[in-house]
C-alpha positions, 0 to 999 in steps of 0.5 A: 499512042494510047497503046504505048501509054497503056503498055507503059502503065502495065509495065510499071505495075508489073515492075513495082509488084516484082519488087514487092511494092504496092502500086497505087493508081489514084482514082482507080485502085491499088495493086499489091502482092499477098502471100498465101501460106502453105496448107493442106488440101484435097486432090479433087479426083482421089480425095487424097490429102495433099500439101499446097505450097506457099505462094504469092498472088496479086491483090487489087483493091478498088479506089473510092472513085471507082467504087462510086462510079460503079454504084 
């Protein structure tokens, strides 16, 4: 039963993020989608400049209860 509950929570978080929504888990934290802009980087092997395309990534911000628990 615990496994099904956890899978349901993870599925809910994934579905919310897919729709570019912020998912808040009260007492734990919040997940959101952030956009990284396009930028120039360097190929680590050759040192050649290369363009890095814009992308989306997932960000997590710990909630107050979680932060207090870790202190």
